[in-house]
N, C-alpha and C positions, 0 to 999 in steps of 0.2 A: 303445504302452503305456510308461508312465514307471516307473522303478524296476526292480527285479528280479522275476521271476516264474517259475513252473513252466511250461516250454515243452512238455515231453513226460514222460509217466509210462510206464515200461517194466518189464514183469514177465513171467516165464516161465522155462522151462528152456532153457539154451543161449544162443547169440548168433547174430545179433542178437536182442534181446528185443522181442517185439511191444509196440505202443503201446496205451495205454488212456486214457480220459478222466478216470478217477478211480480211487482205490485207498484201501484201509485200511492204515494204518501201525501195526504192532505193535512190540514190543521186539525181535522177530526180523526185522523188515523189512516188506516189502510182502506182503500176503496174496496167494497165488498165484505168488509168485516162488520160484525154486529155483536151486541151484547144483550143478554136477556134482562139484566137488571141495571138500568142506566143510573140508578142512584148510587151504586157501588162501583160501576165500571164505565169507562168511556168519559167523554167530555174533554175539554181543552187540557186539563192538568193530567189526564190519564188517557191521552190519545193513543199511545202505544204501550203495550206490555212486552217486556224483554225478559229473556232468561238465558242462562249460560249453558252451552253444550257441555262444558267442562264439569259444571255442577251436576248436570243430568247423568253424565258418565260416572261420576263419583257416587251418586245415589244408586245407580245400577250395581256398582261394586258392593254397596251395602245390602243388596238384595231387593231393592225396590223395582217394581215392573214399570217404571216411568220411561218415556221416550219423547223426542222432540215434538212439540205441539200438544202434548197431553195436558199441560198446565194452562192451556189457553193463551200462551204467549204469542204475540204477533211475529216477533223476530227471535230466533234462536241464534245466539252469537257464539262463535268459536274463537278461542285464542285470546280473548280479552281478559285482562287482569280484573276479575269481578270485584275484588276488594277496592279497586279504584273507581268503580262505577257507583258513585254515591250521589245523593241529592245535590244538585248544583253543577255536576259534571256535564260537559257537553260532548257529544259524539258526532262525528261526521260519518255518514253512511253512504258509501259509493261516491259518485262525483257531485251530487247535488244536495242531499238531505242532511240537515243538521237538527239534532234533537237535544233536549236538556232533561236530565233525570230529575223527576219531581218528588219521588218517594218510593217507599217499599210497599209491596202488596201485602194484604192480610191473607193468611192461610184460609182456604175455603173447603168445606166438606165435599164439594162436588168433585174434588180430585182425589178423594180418599182411596179409590180403587187402584191408584198408581203408586201406593205406598204399602209396604208389607205391614200387616196388622192394622191397616187403615190409619196409620199415624201421619195424617196430612200436615200436622203442625211442625213437621220436620223442616218446613220452609218458613217458619216464623223468624222474622228478623230479631225479635226480642229474645227468643230462646236460642237461636242459632245464627248469630250475626254473620252476614255475608252469604247466606244460603237462600235468600228470598228472591222472588221475581221483582222487577222494577217497573215503575210507571214513568212515562216521559211525555213531555209536550213537544210539539213540532215547531221548530224555529224557522226552518226553510224546507219547503215542500219539494217534491220531485219523484223520480223513479228509483227503485231499488231492485237488485237482482241477487239471486243466490250466488255466492262467491265474491260479491262486492267487498272491498276493504272496509274495515271499521277502525276509525282513528279517534283516540281520546284527544280532544282539542282544548279542553279547559277543565 
């Protein structure tokens, strides 16, 4: 497949999040998704959590037992230039959904089992720029499906 696309959709309580073929995206995030700690996760500025399949595969090459959904991301995106996905960037997901990157996530000890030697800080934006998950707000709601194109629009 050429270009960027939605590789996996993940929603549910806790981590890893189970995978789905499609989802409805609202201003609050994916229908059916939940977060245990709403002070740190969720809300309008953190409605969606995104991660790169390409980064996951690179982590696997380093020997980390990570996989799509393990980091609690809602959308695992493939083929996107992750270095261009920065706060303020807007992405179009499929035919309807538009989101805006709001910031980088902080590493969390709940994902330590997915990193060799439990070094979960490998996803720290401060220590390893470009290797963090991202938070996004929803600008336009709609449906998304696995395989939908992802376009950097701004």
